[in-house]
KEFI-592392 format. One record per residue: x, y, z of N, C-alpha, C, CB in turn; residue number from 1. Coordinates in Angstrom, 2 decimals. Atoms other than C-alpha are relative to their C-alpha. Glycine has a CB too. Example, Ala and Ser with C-alpha at 12.3 -4.5 7.8 and 13.67 -1.06 7.14 Angstrom:
BEGIN
<atom n_x="0.89" n_y="-1.19" n_z="0.00" ca_x="12.30" ca_y="-4.50" ca_z="7.80" c_x="0.90" c_y="1.20" c_z="0.00" cb_x="-0.99" cb_y="0.03" cb_z="1.25" pator="1"/>
<atom n_x="-0.82" n_y="-1.19" n_z="-0.06" ca_x="13.67" ca_y="-1.06" ca_z="7.14" c_x="-0.77" c_y="1.09" c_z="0.73" cb_x="0.41" cb_y="0.46" cb_z="-1.42" pator="2"/>
This chain:
BEGIN
<atom n_x="0.26" n_y="-0.58" n_z="-1.17" ca_x="34.85" ca_y="-7.20" ca_z="-15.56" c_x="1.19" c_y="0.98" c_z="0.67" cb_x="-0.35" cb_y="-1.11" cb_z="0.85" pator="1"/>
<atom n_x="-0.65" n_y="-1.08" n_z="-0.43" ca_x="37.50" ca_y="-4.87" ca_z="-15.21" c_x="-0.75" c_y="1.42" c_z="0.17" cb_x="1.02" cb_y="0.09" cb_z="-0.87" pator="2"/>
<atom n_x="0.77" n_y="-1.14" n_z="-0.11" ca_x="34.99" ca_y="-1.69" ca_z="-15.53" c_x="-0.68" c_y="-0.18" c_z="1.10" cb_x="-0.82" cb_y="0.28" cb_z="-1.07" pator="3"/>
<atom n_x="0.82" n_y="0.17" n_z="-1.22" ca_x="33.00" ca_y="-3.31" ca_z="-12.54" c_x="0.23" c_y="0.84" c_z="1.21" cb_x="0.12" cb_y="-1.29" cb_z="0.41" pator="4"/>
<atom n_x="-0.47" n_y="-0.63" n_z="-1.16" ca_x="32.95" ca_y="-1.30" ca_z="-9.24" c_x="-0.40" c_y="-1.03" c_z="1.38" cb_x="-0.71" cb_y="1.58" cb_z="0.04" pator="5"/>
<atom n_x="0.49" n_y="0.65" n_z="-1.02" ca_x="32.96" ca_y="-2.93" ca_z="-5.87" c_x="-0.48" c_y="0.90" c_z="1.02" cb_x="0.90" cb_y="-0.87" cb_z="0.47" pator="6"/>
<atom n_x="0.82" n_y="-1.30" n_z="-0.73" ca_x="30.54" ca_y="-1.15" ca_z="-3.64" c_x="-0.32" c_y="-1.05" c_z="1.53" cb_x="-1.90" cb_y="0.70" cb_z="-1.16" pator="7"/>
<atom n_x="0.06" n_y="0.94" n_z="-1.53" ca_x="30.91" ca_y="-2.21" ca_z="0.22" c_x="-1.56" c_y="0.28" c_z="0.29" cb_x="1.23" cb_y="0.69" cb_z="1.58" pator="8"/>
<atom n_x="1.61" n_y="-0.18" n_z="-0.51" ca_x="27.42" ca_y="-3.11" ca_z="1.83" c_x="0.09" c_y="0.66" c_z="1.42" cb_x="-0.90" cb_y="-1.62" cb_z="0.15" pator="9"/>
<atom n_x="0.04" n_y="-0.57" n_z="-1.45" ca_x="27.44" ca_y="-0.32" ca_z="4.51" c_x="-1.47" c_y="-0.05" c_z="0.55" cb_x="0.54" cb_y="1.57" cb_z="0.03" pator="10"/>
<atom n_x="1.67" n_y="0.16" n_z="-0.44" ca_x="24.56" ca_y="0.10" ca_z="6.76" c_x="-0.99" c_y="0.45" c_z="-0.82" cb_x="-0.38" cb_y="0.73" cb_z="1.23" pator="11"/>
<atom n_x="1.00" n_y="-0.66" n_z="0.95" ca_x="23.30" ca_y="2.93" ca_z="4.29" c_x="-0.56" c_y="-0.97" c_z="-0.99" cb_x="0.63" cb_y="1.17" cb_z="-0.77" pator="12"/>
<atom n_x="0.06" n_y="0.86" n_z="1.47" ca_x="23.50" ca_y="0.61" ca_z="1.35" c_x="-1.46" c_y="-1.14" c_z="0.90" cb_x="2.18" cb_y="-1.16" cb_z="-0.63" pator="13"/>
<atom n_x="0.84" n_y="0.64" n_z="-0.59" ca_x="21.20" ca_y="-1.86" ca_z="3.81" c_x="-1.18" c_y="0.32" c_z="-0.02" cb_x="0.26" cb_y="-0.12" cb_z="0.96" pator="14"/>
<atom n_x="1.24" n_y="-0.74" n_z="-0.30" ca_x="18.76" ca_y="0.82" ca_z="4.89" c_x="-0.59" c_y="0.43" c_z="-1.36" cb_x="0.27" cb_y="1.27" cb_z="0.97" pator="15"/>
<atom n_x="0.83" n_y="-0.28" n_z="1.23" ca_x="18.28" ca_y="1.87" ca_z="1.30" c_x="-0.69" c_y="-1.38" c_z="-0.61" cb_x="0.99" cb_y="0.70" cb_z="-1.15" pator="16"/>
<atom n_x="0.84" n_y="1.42" n_z="0.59" ca_x="17.26" ca_y="-1.88" ca_z="0.43" c_x="-0.90" c_y="0.03" c_z="0.49" cb_x="0.40" cb_y="-1.37" cb_z="0.15" pator="17"/>
<atom n_x="1.06" n_y="0.06" n_z="-0.98" ca_x="15.00" ca_y="-2.00" ca_z="3.17" c_x="-0.90" c_y="1.08" c_z="-0.52" cb_x="0.49" cb_y="0.22" cb_z="1.54" pator="18"/>
<atom n_x="0.77" n_y="-0.53" n_z="0.42" ca_x="13.39" ca_y="1.29" ca_z="2.23" c_x="-0.53" c_y="-0.46" c_z="-1.52" cb_x="0.43" cb_y="1.10" cb_z="0.21" pator="19"/>
<atom n_x="0.50" n_y="0.55" n_z="1.68" ca_x="13.25" ca_y="0.24" ca_z="-1.55" c_x="-0.96" c_y="-1.14" c_z="0.20" cb_x="1.41" cb_y="-0.70" cb_z="-1.09" pator="20"/>
<atom n_x="1.02" n_y="1.18" n_z="-0.18" ca_x="11.48" ca_y="-2.93" ca_z="-0.41" c_x="-1.22" c_y="0.27" c_z="0.06" cb_x="0.16" cb_y="-0.74" cb_z="1.06" pator="21"/>
<atom n_x="1.33" n_y="-0.30" n_z="-0.13" ca_x="8.99" ca_y="-1.03" ca_z="1.29" c_x="-0.84" c_y="0.62" c_z="-1.12" cb_x="-0.05" cb_y="0.76" cb_z="1.02" pator="22"/>
<atom n_x="0.55" n_y="-0.82" n_z="0.75" ca_x="8.39" ca_y="1.30" ca_z="-1.29" c_x="-0.51" c_y="-0.61" c_z="-1.47" cb_x="0.94" cb_y="1.03" cb_z="-0.08" pator="23"/>
<atom n_x="0.51" n_y="1.15" n_z="0.95" ca_x="8.17" ca_y="-1.60" ca_z="-3.94" c_x="-1.19" c_y="-0.70" c_z="0.07" cb_x="0.80" cb_y="-0.95" cb_z="0.02" pator="24"/>
<atom n_x="1.10" n_y="0.66" n_z="-0.24" ca_x="5.75" ca_y="-3.42" ca_z="-1.79" c_x="-1.38" c_y="0.61" c_z="0.10" cb_x="0.24" cb_y="-0.56" cb_z="1.00" pator="25"/>
<atom n_x="1.26" n_y="-0.79" n_z="0.05" ca_x="3.50" ca_y="-0.56" ca_z="-1.49" c_x="-0.54" c_y="0.27" c_z="-1.45" cb_x="0.25" cb_y="1.36" cb_z="0.71" pator="26"/>
<atom n_x="0.58" n_y="-0.17" n_z="1.68" ca_x="3.12" ca_y="-0.33" ca_z="-5.07" c_x="-0.38" c_y="-1.27" c_z="-0.72" cb_x="1.20" cb_y="0.64" cb_z="-1.03" pator="27"/>
<atom n_x="0.52" n_y="1.20" n_z="0.34" ca_x="2.47" ca_y="-3.91" ca_z="-5.38" c_x="1.11" c_y="-0.79" c_z="-0.85" cb_x="-1.34" cb_y="0.23" cb_z="-0.75" pator="28"/>
<atom n_x="-0.88" n_y="0.46" n_z="0.70" ca_x="5.91" ca_y="-5.01" ca_z="-6.69" c_x="0.68" c_y="-0.69" c_z="1.01" cb_x="0.68" cb_y="0.91" cb_z="-0.79" pator="29"/>
<atom n_x="-0.81" n_y="0.43" n_z="-0.84" ca_x="8.08" ca_y="-7.38" ca_z="-4.90" c_x="1.35" c_y="-0.68" c_z="-0.54" cb_x="-0.74" cb_y="-0.79" cb_z="0.76" pator="30"/>
<atom n_x="-1.18" n_y="0.40" n_z="0.53" ca_x="11.82" ca_y="-8.11" ca_z="-5.37" c_x="0.85" c_y="-0.73" c_z="0.78" cb_x="0.60" cb_y="0.95" cb_z="-0.42" pator="31"/>
<atom n_x="-0.86" n_y="0.61" n_z="-0.72" ca_x="14.36" ca_y="-10.38" ca_z="-4.05" c_x="1.11" c_y="0.70" c_z="0.80" cb_x="0.46" cb_y="-0.80" cb_z="-0.78" pator="32"/>
<atom n_x="-0.63" n_y="-0.78" n_z="-1.11" ca_x="16.33" ca_y="-9.30" ca_z="-1.14" c_x="1.47" c_y="0.03" c_z="-0.87" cb_x="-0.03" cb_y="-0.84" cb_z="1.76" pator="33"/>
<atom n_x="-1.12" n_y="-0.09" n_z="0.75" ca_x="19.63" ca_y="-9.94" ca_z="-3.51" c_x="-0.12" c_y="1.14" c_z="-0.83" cb_x="0.23" cb_y="-1.15" cb_z="-0.74" pator="34"/>
<atom n_x="0.03" n_y="-0.72" n_z="0.75" ca_x="18.26" ca_y="-8.05" ca_z="-6.05" c_x="-0.33" c_y="1.56" c_z="0.44" cb_x="-0.70" cb_y="-0.59" cb_z="-0.78" pator="35"/>
<atom n_x="0.06" n_y="-1.50" n_z="-0.58" ca_x="17.23" ca_y="-5.00" ca_z="-3.56" c_x="1.43" c_y="0.07" c_z="0.17" cb_x="-0.92" cb_y="0.33" cb_z="1.49" pator="36"/>
<atom n_x="-1.11" n_y="-0.64" n_z="-0.10" ca_x="20.74" ca_y="-4.95" ca_z="-2.55" c_x="1.06" c_y="0.61" c_z="-1.00" cb_x="0.45" cb_y="-0.69" cb_z="0.61" pator="37"/>
<atom n_x="-0.91" n_y="-0.22" n_z="0.82" ca_x="22.19" ca_y="-4.96" ca_z="-5.83" c_x="-0.47" c_y="1.43" c_z="-0.67" cb_x="0.18" cb_y="-1.23" cb_z="-0.92" pator="38"/>
<atom n_x="0.33" n_y="-1.12" n_z="0.24" ca_x="20.16" ca_y="-2.00" ca_z="-6.86" c_x="-0.03" c_y="1.26" c_z="1.02" cb_x="-1.00" cb_y="-0.24" cb_z="-0.47" pator="39"/>
<atom n_x="-0.42" n_y="-1.14" n_z="-0.82" ca_x="20.73" ca_y="-0.03" ca_z="-3.65" c_x="1.34" c_y="0.48" c_z="-0.08" cb_x="-0.19" cb_y="-0.28" cb_z="1.28" pator="40"/>
<atom n_x="-1.60" n_y="-0.50" n_z="-0.01" ca_x="24.68" ca_y="-0.45" ca_z="-3.96" c_x="0.01" c_y="0.49" c_z="-1.55" cb_x="1.36" cb_y="-1.43" cb_z="0.40" pator="41"/>
<atom n_x="0.17" n_y="-1.08" n_z="1.00" ca_x="23.91" ca_y="1.07" ca_z="-7.45" c_x="-0.45" c_y="1.13" c_z="-0.05" cb_x="-0.48" cb_y="-0.25" cb_z="-0.72" pator="42"/>
<atom n_x="0.45" n_y="-1.06" n_z="-0.56" ca_x="21.95" ca_y="3.64" ca_z="-6.36" c_x="0.72" c_y="0.82" c_z="0.85" cb_x="-0.90" cb_y="-0.30" cb_z="0.51" pator="43"/>
<atom n_x="-0.80" n_y="-0.67" n_z="-0.64" ca_x="24.47" ca_y="4.44" ca_z="-3.75" c_x="1.42" c_y="0.44" c_z="-0.80" cb_x="0.17" cb_y="-0.76" cb_z="1.13" pator="44"/>
<atom n_x="-0.82" n_y="-0.21" n_z="0.72" ca_x="27.09" ca_y="4.50" ca_z="-6.04" c_x="0.00" c_y="1.03" c_z="-1.34" cb_x="0.20" cb_y="-1.07" cb_z="-0.17" pator="45"/>
<atom n_x="0.49" n_y="-0.50" n_z="1.11" ca_x="25.43" ca_y="6.53" ca_z="-8.48" c_x="0.35" c_y="-0.46" c_z="-1.45" cb_x="0.24" cb_y="1.18" cb_z="0.12" pator="46"/>
<atom n_x="-0.04" n_y="0.80" n_z="1.24" ca_x="26.08" ca_y="3.62" ca_z="-11.07" c_x="-1.07" c_y="-0.53" c_z="-0.98" cb_x="0.52" cb_y="-0.97" cb_z="0.34" pator="47"/>
<atom n_x="1.03" n_y="0.89" n_z="1.00" ca_x="24.02" ca_y="2.04" ca_z="-14.08" c_x="0.29" c_y="-1.28" c_z="0.32" cb_x="0.17" cb_y="0.16" cb_z="-1.65" pator="48"/>
<atom n_x="0.01" n_y="1.65" n_z="-0.39" ca_x="23.22" ca_y="-1.37" ca_z="-13.55" c_x="-0.40" c_y="-0.68" c_z="-1.50" cb_x="-1.39" cb_y="-0.46" cb_z="1.41" pator="49"/>
<atom n_x="0.30" n_y="0.59" n_z="1.32" ca_x="23.93" ca_y="-3.65" ca_z="-16.83" c_x="-0.65" c_y="-1.48" c_z="0.34" cb_x="1.42" cb_y="-0.09" cb_z="-0.97" pator="50"/>
<atom n_x="0.57" n_y="1.30" n_z="-0.21" ca_x="21.52" ca_y="-6.57" ca_z="-16.84" c_x="-1.21" c_y="-0.34" c_z="-0.95" cb_x="-0.44" cb_y="-0.08" cb_z="1.41" pator="51"/>
<atom n_x="1.07" n_y="0.21" n_z="0.60" ca_x="18.80" ca_y="-8.12" ca_z="-18.62" c_x="-1.21" c_y="-0.67" c_z="0.83" cb_x="0.38" cb_y="-0.70" cb_z="-1.04" pator="52"/>
<atom n_x="0.84" n_y="-0.01" n_z="-0.90" ca_x="16.60" ca_y="-8.48" ca_z="-15.57" c_x="-0.94" c_y="1.08" c_z="0.26" cb_x="0.61" cb_y="-0.22" cb_z="0.90" pator="53"/>
<atom n_x="1.04" n_y="-0.93" n_z="0.23" ca_x="13.43" ca_y="-6.77" ca_z="-16.24" c_x="-0.48" c_y="0.44" c_z="1.55" cb_x="-1.23" cb_y="-0.72" cb_z="-0.96" pator="54"/>
<atom n_x="0.60" n_y="-0.20" n_z="-1.17" ca_x="12.61" ca_y="-6.46" ca_z="-12.36" c_x="0.71" c_y="1.19" c_z="0.14" cb_x="0.07" cb_y="-1.06" cb_z="1.09" pator="55"/>
<atom n_x="-0.39" n_y="-1.16" n_z="-0.10" ca_x="15.27" ca_y="-3.81" ca_z="-12.26" c_x="-0.31" c_y="1.32" c_z="-0.25" cb_x="0.62" cb_y="-0.10" cb_z="-0.32" pator="56"/>
<atom n_x="0.33" n_y="-0.75" n_z="0.71" ca_x="13.59" ca_y="-1.61" ca_z="-14.37" c_x="-1.29" c_y="0.93" c_z="0.88" cb_x="-0.27" cb_y="-0.79" cb_z="-1.27" pator="57"/>
<atom n_x="0.81" n_y="-0.81" n_z="-1.20" ca_x="10.84" ca_y="-0.76" ca_z="-11.53" c_x="0.63" c_y="0.69" c_z="1.18" cb_x="-0.88" cb_y="-0.92" cb_z="0.67" pator="58"/>
<atom n_x="-0.70" n_y="-0.48" n_z="-0.94" ca_x="13.58" ca_y="0.56" ca_z="-9.20" c_x="-0.19" c_y="1.57" c_z="-0.34" cb_x="1.47" cb_y="-0.61" cb_z="0.01" pator="59"/>
<atom n_x="-0.10" n_y="-1.35" n_z="0.69" ca_x="13.07" ca_y="4.48" ca_z="-9.38" c_x="1.35" c_y="0.53" c_z="0.31" cb_x="-1.14" cb_y="1.04" cb_z="0.48" pator="60"/>
<atom n_x="-1.25" n_y="-0.68" n_z="-0.27" ca_x="16.05" ca_y="6.56" ca_z="-9.73" c_x="1.06" c_y="-0.84" c_z="-0.77" cb_x="0.32" cb_y="0.12" cb_z="1.62" pator="61"/>
<atom n_x="-1.10" n_y="1.01" n_z="0.44" ca_x="18.09" ca_y="3.36" ca_z="-11.11" c_x="0.17" c_y="-0.05" c_z="-1.48" cb_x="-0.33" cb_y="-1.46" cb_z="0.48" pator="62"/>
<atom n_x="-0.26" n_y="0.18" n_z="1.40" ca_x="19.64" ca_y="3.53" ca_z="-14.60" c_x="0.27" c_y="-1.47" c_z="-0.55" cb_x="1.13" cb_y="0.82" cb_z="-0.29" pator="63"/>
<atom n_x="-0.04" n_y="1.25" n_z="0.24" ca_x="19.46" ca_y="0.24" ca_z="-15.92" c_x="0.01" c_y="-0.20" c_z="-1.78" cb_x="-1.25" cb_y="-0.64" cb_z="0.83" pator="64"/>
<atom n_x="-0.67" n_y="-0.14" n_z="1.29" ca_x="21.39" ca_y="-0.78" ca_z="-19.14" c_x="-0.32" c_y="-1.39" c_z="-0.26" cb_x="1.61" cb_y="0.48" cb_z="-0.07" pator="65"/>
<atom n_x="0.41" n_y="1.23" n_z="0.35" ca_x="20.38" ca_y="-4.01" ca_z="-21.23" c_x="1.24" c_y="-0.40" c_z="-1.11" cb_x="-1.62" cb_y="0.02" cb_z="-0.57" pator="66"/>
<atom n_x="-1.65" n_y="0.02" n_z="0.55" ca_x="23.72" ca_y="-3.46" ca_z="-23.38" c_x="0.82" c_y="0.85" c_z="-0.07" cb_x="0.23" cb_y="-0.28" cb_z="-1.11" pator="67"/>
<atom n_x="-1.25" n_y="-1.17" n_z="-0.04" ca_x="26.78" ca_y="-1.74" ca_z="-23.62" c_x="0.20" c_y="0.97" c_z="-0.83" cb_x="1.19" cb_y="-0.48" cb_z="-0.09" pator="68"/>
<atom n_x="-0.38" n_y="-1.12" n_z="0.72" ca_x="26.09" ca_y="0.46" ca_z="-26.36" c_x="-0.84" c_y="1.09" c_z="0.13" cb_x="0.11" cb_y="-0.27" cb_z="-1.26" pator="69"/>
<atom n_x="0.87" n_y="-1.30" n_z="-0.09" ca_x="23.35" ca_y="2.61" ca_z="-24.85" c_x="0.88" c_y="1.18" c_z="0.46" cb_x="-1.27" cb_y="-0.18" cb_z="1.07" pator="70"/>
């Protein structure tokens, strides 16, 4: 956990999550609100997201890692 970043949930991140929800919905994809906030936070911080949750691979511009060796 020492390498994790804390990204504050600013108005900008909330707006990014809302825009992302709209764009994904228009493409036929739906994500949970918590996942949208996680994705928006990673995008705002220009950070990669380490997860096995395949839903995050649908987020345009988000770097998703499924292990630390990538």
